[in-house]
N, C-alpha and C positions, 0 to 999 in steps of 0.2 A: 356779204361775206364777211368783209372786215370786219364792218358793224359788231359781227355777230362775235368775232375771234378777240376784239378789246374790248367786248363786254364782258364775256365769261372770262379773260384772262385777268379784268381787275376786280372781279368776284373772288376770283382764287388765291387773289394777292391780297384780299381785305381791305381793298383801297373801297368797293364798293360792298352794298348788302343786298343789291336784288337786280335782278331783270325786269323788266316789262315789255313785252313784245306786242307789236300791230300788227294786223295781216301780214301776209308775206303772198306772193304769186308763185308759187312752184314752178307752174309750166314755163314763167319767164325764166328763171334762174337755169333751169334744164336747158334751154333752150341755147343758154350759154355754155355750155357741155360743159355746166358744173351738175356734177352729181348732188341734190337735194333733196329729201323728204318730208323734209320741216324742221321748226326748230326744236322740239323735241329732241330731235334725233341725233342732231347738230349739238347741241348741249352734250347728251349722255356721251356722246364718243369723243368731243374735244375734251370731257374732264374724265375719261375712261372708265364710265359706270355703265355696269352691265345691263341695270334693269331700272329704268322707271316706270311711275306709275300717273296715270293722266286722272286727274281728279276734278268735278266742277264745282262750282258755290254758287246756291242761288240764294241770296239771302240767308236763312236757317238749314238749307239744305243742303247735303254733301254729297256728290255720285261720286265714284270711280268705276274705271273699266278695266276688266281682269283683259279684254283684247280690244285694241283700238282700231286702226284702219284696214280692215280685212273683207277679202267678200264672204258671205254668208257662207258659204259649201266649207271655206277652210276652217270657221270657227270651231267647229268639233274636236278637230285634231291639234287647237291649239289648246284646248283648254285638259290642257296635262295637270296632274297632282303637283309635281315640280314648280312649273309656273304658275300655278296658282296660287301656291305657298308661297314663293316669294312674292306675289301682288300683294300678300295677305300681311305678311313682315314689313314690307316697305310701307303700305298703307296706313299701317298700326304705328311703323317710328315717325311717319311725317304727321299724324295728328297729335300726337305724345311732343314732336318737336317744335312745330311750326303754332299749332292749333291749339296748347297747352290743354289738352284733353288726358286725364292722367294716366285712364283705363277705357282707351278706343272701344266701343262697342260697335262690333261691324255685323250689318245684316245682310248678308250672300243670297242673289238671287240663284236658281236654277237655271239651266240653261233651255230647258225646255218646257213647252206650254205645262203651265200646272207643276212644275218643279219635278216633270217627267210621270206625275201620278202613278208614286209606288212602282217604277218599272214600264208600265205598258205605254210611257207617251215617251220614252226615251231610259236610256241606261245609264247615261252621266253620271246623273245626281247618286244614284245608288254604289255604283262601281269609282267615282274618282272626285264629288266633292262631301258627301257624307262623311267619307272615312276619313279624309281630312280634317273637317271641321273637329270630329270626334275626337282627333289626333291633339288637334290646337286648343281644344276647351280641356283635356288632360293636361296641357303644359301651361294652364292657365289664362288661355287667351279669353275675352269673350268676343267669339265669332258666332254666329248664330244662323240657322236655317239647314237646307236651301229653302228659299219662301219662292210662290209663283209671282212673277214678275206682276203682273196684273192687278196683285193686292198689295205689296208689298209699300207700295207707294201712298196707301191710305193713312191720314193720319193715326190710327191707329196701332199700326205695324210700326211705322217713322219713330212713334213714340219710346219706343224699344230698343231704337239703334243711335247713334251717331252720323253714323255713315253708311251707304247703300253701297254693294258692290256687284255691280251689272256684268253680267257675264260677253257682251258683243255691244258696239257702238248705238246699232237704234233699238236698242233695247233699252236705253236710258238717256240718249238723247232728244229724243222728239219731245219726252217731259222738262228736259232741262231748257229748252227752245223754247215752249210752249208758256211758262212760268219766269222765264228771265231772259228773252232774247233783247239784248239791250243792253241788260246788265249782268247776266251772269259771266263766271272768272273761269277760264282754265288755269288750275295750280298745278306744275311739275313736280310733282315727291320726288326723292331721291337722289336727287341732287347735290354736288355738296353748295349751293347756295337758295336763295330763294326765286324762285321763275313764277310769274303769273301773264296771261296773254289775255289777248279780248276773245269772245266766243264765237266770234263771223268772221268773214274773209274779206277779201278785196273790195269787192262790190265797185268794182268800175264802172259800173253802170251810172251812179252816182258823183265818181271821183270831178274834183272840180267846178262842182256844180253850187255847192254851201249846202248840199242836202244830206250830209252825210251827218250819221248821230255818232258823235263820242262818248255814249254813254256806257257803253262797256270797257273802253282805254281807262276812261275814268274813275268805275269800280274795280278797274284790275292794278290801278295804283294805288287805290286806298286801301284795297286787301292787303298787297307788298307792305305799303306801311304799318298793319295792324300785326302782319305776323312776325313771327318771332327769328 
């Protein structure tokens, strides 16, 4: 915990430019009577940042999450117009600032199968997502959707945008892990400094055996060096 506090302080004091984190065992920290939900939440609280966005980078693919570690039953209530708007603006700003994309094109997934099938498979798209995207487009943002999550990751659709915003964890992470396990990178947008991380957990089953793969950590370091 002191390591995290020191790293954040150095960045805020402009003595460091970025933080790269490895995996952390949250249960062990909490067993020590220290409330800890994750690196992202820690840095956001330390920097007094109200909202961050989790972005995964796998080669040329970028996928962000509108909600993160929530039970699936809690996701629909968390997809509100205000929360989604804040996520989109944070993602847009992060892509401009850190990835030097002047006019980010964001492809937004629907929450329900087939993006709600025009209301027959859910109402969140028509009542929340579509009106928000239309309002943002009128303000000049290139936010497109909502798209069905089962087709938005096809090459033809991906060519239309710079990043995909998924509505929940398992709408995006299976693809990210399939394409890039071992070299995907988690980037936290919304912090006052660059923060990248590995895409995996602690792997205690291989700790100390010499069989652990450092590929994701290497990729996280390399990406941190490239980001602005």
